[in-house]
N, C-alpha and C positions, 0 to 999 in steps of 0.2 A: 279544138283542143290542141295544145302544143306543149312540148317539153321546154324546160328553161333553157334560155340561151343568153350568154353574157353579152351585154351591150356596152358596158363601160367598167373599167377597173383602173384604180390609181396606178400610175407608172411607179417605178422604184422611187421611193421617198427617201430623202436624206434628212436626218434630224440630228440636232446637237444633243449630246448626252445630257440628261436631266430635264430636257424640254418636253413639251407635249407634241404628239404626232397623231394624225388621223389618216387611215386608209379607207377608201370607199369602193364599193362594187355595185353594179346595177344588173338585174336580170329581168327578162321579159318572158312571159308564158301565160297559158290559160289552162287550168286555173292558176291563180297567183302562187308563186313559189314561196317556200320556207327557206330562209337563208341562215347559214351559220358560218362563223369564222374559225379557222384552225391554224395552229402554228406549224412550223416545219416538221414537227414530230407527230402531226395529226392529233394534237391535243386540243379539245374544244375550248375556246377562249371565253366562253360566256361565264365560266366560273372563276376566272383569274382575278386576283386582287389588284393587279396592276393595269388592267384593261377594262374598257366599257364597250359593250356592243349595243348599237341602236339600230333597229330595223324599222324603216318607215312603213306606213300603211300602203297597201297596194293602190296604184292609180290606174284606172282603166284608160287605155289608149284607143284611138279611133280605129285601130286594127282589130279590136275585140280582145286583145291581150292585156295583161296587167303588168305594170312596171313596179318592181320592188327594189329598193336600195338598202344597203346595210353599211354602217360605218363602224370601224374598229378604231377606238381611240386609246392611245397609250397615255396615261396621265403623267408618267415620269419615265422617259426612255432611258434604258441602260444598255450597256454593251451586249448583254444577253439577248436583247431584242433584235440584234442584227441577224436576220434570217429571212427565209421565204414565208409567206402567209397565203393561205388558201381560203377563198370565199366559195362556199358550196351551196347550190340551190337545188331544191327537190320539190316536185309537185305530184308525183305518182303517175305522170304521163311521160312517155318517151320511147326511145328506141335504143338499140345497142350502140348506136353511133355516139350517144352522149353518156354511156355507162361509165362510171368512175371505178377506180381501184377498190376492191373489196376489203383491203387492209385498213381502209380509211379510219374507222372508229372502232378499234379493237375487234375487227372482223365483222362488225355489223354491216349488213348490206343496205346501201342506198341505191337500189337498182336504177332508178330513174333520176339521176342527178347530173348536174353540170358543174364544172369547177373552173374558177379563174384564179390565176396566180399573180402575186405581186411580191415585192420585198421591201424591207426597211434597212437602209444603210445608216448606221449610227456613227456620227463623228464624235470622237471622245478626246478629252484633254490628256496631254502627256502625264503619265504617272508610272508607278512601279520603278522608280529611279534606282539604279545600281551604279555605284562608283567603285572602281578598283584601281589601286595604284601599287607600285612595287615597294612602297615604304620609303625609307631614307635612301637617297642617292647622292653621289658627289655632284657638284655644280656643273661639271663639264660632261658627265656621263649621260647617255640617252635614257629616257624613261618613257614607258608606255602607260597612259592613263586610259581607262575605259569607262564609258558612261552609256547606259542603255535606258530607253524609255519605251513605254507601251502606249500607243495611241492609234487612232484612225482619223485621217491619213497619217502615215509615219511622219514623225517630226524632223525638223532640221536641227542639228545639234551644233552649236558653236562653243568654242572654248575661249575664255578670257583670262589674261594674266592678272597678277595682283594689282597692277596699275589701272585695270579696267580696259586695257587695250586688247582687241580681238587678236588671238593667236593665229598665225598662218600655219601651213603645213599640217592641217588636221585631216583625219580621214574618218 
């Protein structure tokens, strides 16, 4: 008999906002582990409207252990999904070496658990545009125009004149 040990976890995944993304983890143990996914606040994601959790049936390995994998699929990635995710396996067998933090699920203790961590990085389109100007100025007076966008990664901002020509000396 053996406690769960992580044998595979998705590396940090980059997803485009509004697309679908999947994270995967695999644990081996005997008896077979039960696997659950949690977000960065240790909220169990099985009840989330925006995610699907699929746990495959255990496969017996030549070592006598069972391999179990779990997929966390985001049906429509948003900026709020940019965080760490925890894949937790438990089978009731183990030692203090694989004991996880007791704050995990509202103080409920999963004494014989193992945890694997991955993250989702969400690339988002520029939005939340703010433009500010000093209003009317004389043609020869300097003017400062400000334009801000929110996106990941940060956008490059270029300014163009009325003629469509790119302006130089922009910061």
